[in-house]
C-alpha distance (Angstrom), angle and dihedral (degrees) to the residues before:
residue distance angle dihedral
M1 . . .
G2 3.77 . .
S3 3.76 123.2 .
R4 3.77 127.4 -130.3
A5 3.77 132.1 -152.2
V6 3.78 129.9 -165.4
I7 3.79 112.8 -151.8
L8 3.80 119.4 -161.5
A9 3.76 105.1 -136.9
G10 3.81 103.7 148.8
G11 3.78 103.1 91.1
K12 3.78 122.6 114.2
G13 3.83 93.9 -129.6
T14 3.80 92.6 -135.7
R15 3.82 91.7 170.1
L16 3.79 88.9 64.5
A17 3.80 95.4 49.2
P18 2.97 136.1 168.7
Y19 3.87 89.8 33.7
T20 3.82 93.3 53.9
T21 3.80 95.2 49.1
V22 3.80 89.6 89.9
F23 3.83 99.8 9.2
P24 3.82 127.1 64.9
K25 3.80 112.7 -117.9
P26 3.83 94.3 -128.2
L27 3.81 88.1 59.5
M28 3.80 92.1 56.5
P29 3.83 104.6 119.3
L30 3.75 130.4 -125.0
G31 3.76 100.2 -156.6
D32 3.78 101.4 -37.3
T33 3.81 96.2 -30.0
P34 3.82 125.0 87.7
I35 3.78 112.6 -125.3
L36 3.82 91.9 -121.8
E37 3.82 90.8 53.6
I38 3.79 88.1 55.0
V39 3.79 89.8 51.9
L40 3.82 93.1 48.3
R41 3.81 92.5 49.4
Q42 3.80 90.3 48.6
L43 3.81 90.6 52.1
A44 3.78 91.9 47.4
A45 3.82 90.0 51.2
R46 3.81 88.2 53.2
R47 3.82 91.3 54.1
F48 3.78 98.7 -104.7
D49 3.81 105.4 151.5
R50 3.79 101.2 -168.9
A51 3.80 136.7 38.3
T52 3.80 124.5 -175.1
L53 3.80 113.4 -157.9
A54 3.82 113.0 -150.1
V55 3.80 99.8 -149.1
G56 3.78 137.3 177.9
H57 3.79 118.1 136.9
L58 3.81 110.0 68.6
A59 3.80 90.2 -13.0
E60 3.83 92.6 164.3
L61 3.81 91.9 64.2
M62 3.81 90.7 50.2
E63 3.79 93.3 50.2
A64 3.80 92.6 45.6
F65 3.82 91.9 53.0
F66 3.81 101.8 41.0
G67 3.80 99.9 31.5
D68 3.81 112.5 170.6
G69 3.82 91.6 -22.4
S70 3.80 94.9 -115.4
K71 3.79 93.0 129.5
F72 3.79 89.9 55.8
G73 3.78 97.0 47.5
I74 3.80 97.2 -111.4
A75 3.79 133.2 88.2
V76 3.82 110.3 -110.6
D77 3.78 127.2 -162.5
Y78 3.78 132.3 168.0
S79 3.78 140.2 -125.7
R80 3.80 112.6 -165.4
E81 3.77 122.7 -156.1
E82 3.79 115.6 -155.3
Q83 3.79 91.2 -158.6
P84 3.82 129.5 22.9
L85 3.81 110.5 -84.5
G86 3.80 99.4 179.8
T87 3.80 122.9 -118.4
A88 3.81 100.2 -57.5
G89 3.81 100.5 29.7
P90 3.85 95.8 77.2
L91 3.84 91.1 63.0
A92 3.81 91.9 73.9
S93 3.81 90.7 62.1
I94 3.81 97.8 50.4
D95 3.79 115.9 97.8
G96 3.77 126.0 -138.3
L97 3.81 101.5 26.9
D98 3.79 90.5 141.5
E99 3.83 96.7 128.9
P100 3.84 129.4 53.4
F101 3.81 107.8 -75.6
L102 3.81 141.7 -175.4
V103 3.80 121.7 -113.7
M104 3.80 123.3 -170.0
N105 3.74 145.5 158.3
G106 3.77 115.5 -98.7
D107 3.80 94.9 -130.0
V108 3.81 102.3 58.3
L109 3.80 121.7 120.7
T110 3.80 109.4 -163.9
T111 3.80 144.4 136.7
L112 3.82 92.3 -136.6
D113 3.81 111.8 139.5
Y114 3.81 99.7 -122.2
R115 3.79 93.3 -168.9
T116 3.80 94.6 54.6
F117 3.78 90.9 44.0
L118 3.82 92.2 54.9
E119 3.81 94.4 42.5
E120 3.81 92.0 50.8
H121 3.81 88.9 50.0
I122 3.79 90.9 53.8
T123 3.83 92.2 47.6
S124 3.82 91.7 49.0
G125 3.79 94.4 58.9
A126 3.77 91.0 -137.1
V127 3.81 121.6 144.6
A128 3.79 92.7 -135.3
S129 3.81 138.4 13.9
V130 3.80 124.8 -164.6
A131 3.82 122.2 -160.3
T132 3.79 108.6 -135.6
K133 3.78 136.0 -167.5
K134 3.81 129.6 -159.0
R135 3.78 115.1 -114.8
S136 3.79 131.9 173.4
T137 3.81 134.5 -156.4
R138 3.79 123.4 -158.2
I139 3.81 117.8 -151.9
D140 3.80 109.2 -143.4
F141 3.79 94.7 -148.8
G142 3.77 136.5 70.4
I143 3.84 109.5 -102.0
V144 3.79 113.3 -135.3
Q145 3.82 116.5 -155.7
T146 3.78 117.2 -155.7
N147 3.80 139.9 176.6
E148 3.82 127.7 -130.0
A149 3.83 90.9 -84.7
G150 3.80 91.1 57.4
D151 3.79 94.9 -109.8
I152 3.77 117.1 141.7
T153 3.80 112.1 -111.5
G154 3.78 99.0 172.3
Y155 3.76 144.7 0.3
I156 3.81 126.1 -151.0
E157 3.80 117.2 -170.8
K158 3.84 113.4 -140.2
P159 3.83 97.7 -33.3
E160 3.76 122.6 -155.2
H161 3.80 120.0 -141.4
E162 3.80 123.3 -155.7
Y163 3.81 123.0 -157.2
R164 3.80 141.7 156.1
V165 3.78 120.7 -108.1
S166 3.78 129.9 -165.4
M167 3.78 112.9 -102.6
G168 3.79 93.6 -152.3
V169 3.81 91.6 -108.5
Y170 3.82 119.8 114.4
A171 3.77 141.2 167.9
F172 3.79 120.1 -150.1
S173 3.77 136.1 -174.1
P174 3.82 118.4 -142.8
P175 3.83 96.3 -101.1
A176 3.81 88.7 69.1
L177 3.79 89.6 68.4
G178 3.78 90.0 65.3
H179 3.79 87.7 72.4
I180 3.85 94.2 60.2
A181 3.81 120.9 75.9
E182 3.82 118.4 -144.1
G183 3.81 109.9 -96.1
E184 3.81 92.8 10.2
R185 3.79 119.7 139.4
L186 3.79 105.5 -128.6
D187 3.80 135.8 156.8
F188 3.80 126.9 -150.0
P189 3.84 96.4 -106.7
D190 3.81 89.7 57.2
L191 3.82 91.8 46.5
I192 3.81 91.0 51.1
L193 3.80 90.2 49.7
R194 3.82 90.4 51.2
L195 3.81 90.1 51.2
L196 3.79 91.0 49.8
A197 3.80 91.5 48.2
A198 3.83 86.9 54.0
E199 3.82 88.3 52.0
A200 3.79 92.1 -116.6
R201 3.79 117.4 155.0
V202 3.81 113.7 -105.4
R203 3.82 119.0 -177.2
A204 3.82 128.2 -150.9
V205 3.81 107.8 -149.7
P206 3.82 113.4 -160.5
F207 3.80 117.5 -142.3
D208 3.78 123.2 -170.1
G209 3.82 99.7 -177.3
Y210 3.78 129.6 90.5
W211 3.81 120.2 -46.8
L212 3.75 134.0 159.4
D213 3.78 131.9 167.2
I214 3.81 105.7 -146.7
G215 3.78 94.9 -161.1
R216 3.86 94.0 109.2
H217 3.79 128.5 63.4
D218 3.83 94.2 -118.8
D219 3.79 93.6 48.9
F220 3.80 92.1 44.3
D221 3.86 90.7 54.2
R222 3.78 89.9 47.3
A223 3.80 91.9 48.8
Q224 3.81 89.8 51.6
E225 3.79 91.3 57.1
E226 3.79 96.9 42.1
F227 3.80 97.1 44.6
E228 3.81 92.1 53.0
A229 3.83 91.0 47.2
K230 3.81 94.9 46.2
R231 3.79 103.8 25.6
E232 3.81 93.7 141.9
L233 3.81 89.5 56.0
F234 3.80 91.0 63.8
L235 3.79 99.7 31.1
P236 3.84 103.2 31.7
T237 3.79 91.8 167.8
G238 3.80 90.9 61.5
G239 3.82 94.3 -107.3
């Protein structure tokens, strides 16, 4: 059985302005390779046979560059949104999602094994799986703890908080689509909350390998350096 991925490639990429004013963010290059080409080649290497690009902003440039996907080793088709539908909303308009499928942002640079991620989702029986990455934030101040009378009850010097963030990579089973109305603007956090409210099982899948969201200038610059230095890590087949 073939596997299908939906890649969200319709955002305006406002955090990378002014580059993305006239250039789609998924076409932003790392070295000489657009980030979305890297993603498509990774999916092809993991035996995904079809990718649907959910496009909107500057869709014509995306379609002109990626075509039918034959040069990247994976069949590519397109789902155009006439008005922004958020991150989850476009799924309601895509035909044929009748088997578990992968959904991901088109600007993610990671070494996550997409095939294993999807297969483990299917085996789990969950309705949704969310790839997560550990992050930490250090507070550069001493935290004073007080009681209602204003007396100090504790003092923590520059604490560091660890938490898990979404990597922008998901696996869904078809029942999840029943929680999205056609033409509705909906983002993934809201969809996940709807699934939880319906008592559906949603998995958080920790990942400790490489991951970077290139949506910000600093992360984009970092990705440029690291992709060039470790190209074979992301494109092991020499793509």
